[in-house]
N, C-alpha and C positions, 0 to 999 in steps of 0.2 A: 504494500500500500504506500502510495506517495502522500506525504504529509504537506499540508498547506499552512503557511505561516504569514502573519501580518507583521509589519515592522512596528515593534513596540518599545524599542530602546529609548530611554529618556535620559538625555545628557544633562549635566549640571548647567551647561550653557543654555540649553533650551529652556529650562526652568527659570534661569536668571533673566533671559530675554523676555519670556512671557510675564514675569513679575515686573520688569521694567516698563513694559508696554501698559500693564494694568495700572501701575503707579502713576504713569503719565497721562492716563485717560481721565477725562472729566465728564461728568454727567451720567446719564443713564447707561451709556455704553460701558462704563466701568464694571457694571455687574457682569456683562457678557465676557469681558476680559478676565474677570475674576474666575468665572466658570471654566474658561479655557485653561487658565493656570491650575485651578483645582483638579481638573481632570488628569493632567499630567503629573501633578504633585502626588495625587492619590496612587496613580499607577506606579510611580517610582517607589513610594512607600511600600505598597503591596509586594512589589518585586523584591525589595530589600528584606521584607519579612518572609520571603519565599512562599507566599500564599498563592496557590493556583485557584483561580475561579473565573467564571465567565463574566468579565467586567464590561463587555461591550457587545452589542448586536449591531451588525452593519450589513451592507449588501453582500459582503463576502460570506457572512454567517456569524455565529457566536464566536467571540474571540476570548481566549484565555489570557491571563496576565503574562504568560510565557510566549504569547504570540500564536499558539496553535489555533487554527480556525476549524470549527465544526461546521463545515459546509454541507451542501445537500448530499454529496457523495459519502462523506464520513457519517452523516446522519442515517443514510440508507444502510450502510454497513452496520451501524450501531443497532438499527432495528432488526437486523438479521443475526445479531449476536456474533458477528464475524470478527470484529476488531480484537476482542480479548478472549474469545471462547465462551461457551455457554455457562460453564460453572463459575468462571471469574466474573462474568457479567452479572450473574445472580448474586454472588457474594457482594459485589459493589452496590448493586441496586438495593440490597437489604440495608446498607448503611444510609440510604437516602441521599446519596451524593447528587450533584448537579449532572445533567447529561454530558457536559463537556469532560467530566472526570471519567466517563465510561469509554472514552476513545483513547487509543494509544498515540504516542508521538509528542508528549509534552517535553519541553526543553527544561534544562536545569535553570533554577533561579538562584541568585540574581544575575548570573552571567549570560543567560540565554544561549548557552553553548551545550552541546551534547544532548543526548536523549535521557529522559528520566522515566523510570518505571515506578519510582516511589516519589511522593510529593505530599506537601502539606495542603489540605483541602478545606479546612474549616477551623473556626475558633469561637470561643465564648469568653466574654469578660465576666470575671467572678469578683463582685464588689467586696465580699468578705476577705478575699485574698489580695485585693487590689492588683489583680494580675489577669492577663489573657492566657487561656489554656487552649492548646491547639490539637487538631486531629490530623493524622497522616495515614496514608495507605500505600501499599505496594501492589501494583498491578501484576507484578511477576508471580508472587506467591500468595497474595490475598491477605497477608498479615496487616493489621492496623494497630495504631496506638491512638488512644482517645484521651482528651483533656490532660495534656502534658505541657510542661514549660516549653517554650520555643527552642531552647538549646537541646532538649531531649528529642523533640520531633526532628530537628535538624540532624542529630546523630542517627536517628532511625532512618531518615531519608538517605543519608550518605552510605550507611551500612547496606541498605537494601539495593541501592543503585549499584554498588560494587558487587554484591552477592547475586542479585537476581536479573541482571542484564542491562542496567542503565549504562550509557556510554558517554 
């Protein structure tokens, strides 16, 4: 299967440029400049957190924070359980993941290089701990970790990408 990717790299220069334009804008258009800056600032933050999720829908399809596009072809393969195999598909569906998590071909975050079979896919904020706890999965073996500190999910992802086929 050939994977389709959208360009999602966010440079510091791009963020600085968008912020400068926003700061220099006067009147009602300032809000729209803010929204443009916020879109890319959020994407950069999610990538640095290594969080894979469908952050944008476009004419191309649904786009993950790693740039993987779930287009009509990958969606058709997903519906046939072909991308990951029936048992892995069922395992991941039971987790209640987003459809984009059910297709193979995610890239490593934050570098956007190499393929990842394991990745962080969800989080929850726990006020009593004053912390975010993350969920990660491996499409290779089906193992998951739920509600763990980010450093622990990062270690799980690195371990499983090395062990289960990420490149």
